[in-house]
N, C-alpha and C positions, 0 to 999 in steps of 0.2 A: 756486458749486459747491465752490470751494477752502475756503470757510468750513466747510462740512459735513464735508469731509475732515479738516480740522484738529480739529474737534470730536470726530469719531470716533477720531482718533489719541489725543486727550486721554483719552477714555473707555477705550481699550485700555490706555494707559499706567497709568491709575489702577487698573484691574482687575489688571494685572500686578504693580503694587506691593502690592496687597492680598494676592495669592497669595504673593509672595516674602517679604514682611515679616510676614504674620500667619498665613496658613493652612499654609504649608509647615513652619515651625518647630513648629506644633502637631501636625502629622502625625508629625514626627520624635519628639516627646515621647510620643505615643500608641504608636507602634511600639516604642519603648524600654520603655515600661510593659508592653506585652503580652509582650515578650521576657522581661522580669524576672519577670513573673507565671508564665510557663511554667517558667522556671528554678527558681523557688521551689517549684512543684508537684513538679518532679522531685527536688529536694533533700528535700522532705518525704516523698515516696515512698521514697527511699533510706533515710531514717532509720527509717521504719516497717518496712521490710523487713530492716533490718540485725539482726545478732545482738545481743540485749539485753545480753549479757555484755561485748561489746566496747565498749559505751557507757561503762562504768564501769571506768576504768583506775586501779588503786590503786598 
């Protein structure tokens, strides 16, 4: 019975390492990419709505 418990703990440990070392960092990168994409869209909208004369400062 204790052998099965040790095996299960090993599996849980490996799954936790996979989440912490692989999947969570990827999630952070995706969330950052999404945020930057939304920000870029807002900036583009602002440029398109801005006064065209104010774009050219001589």
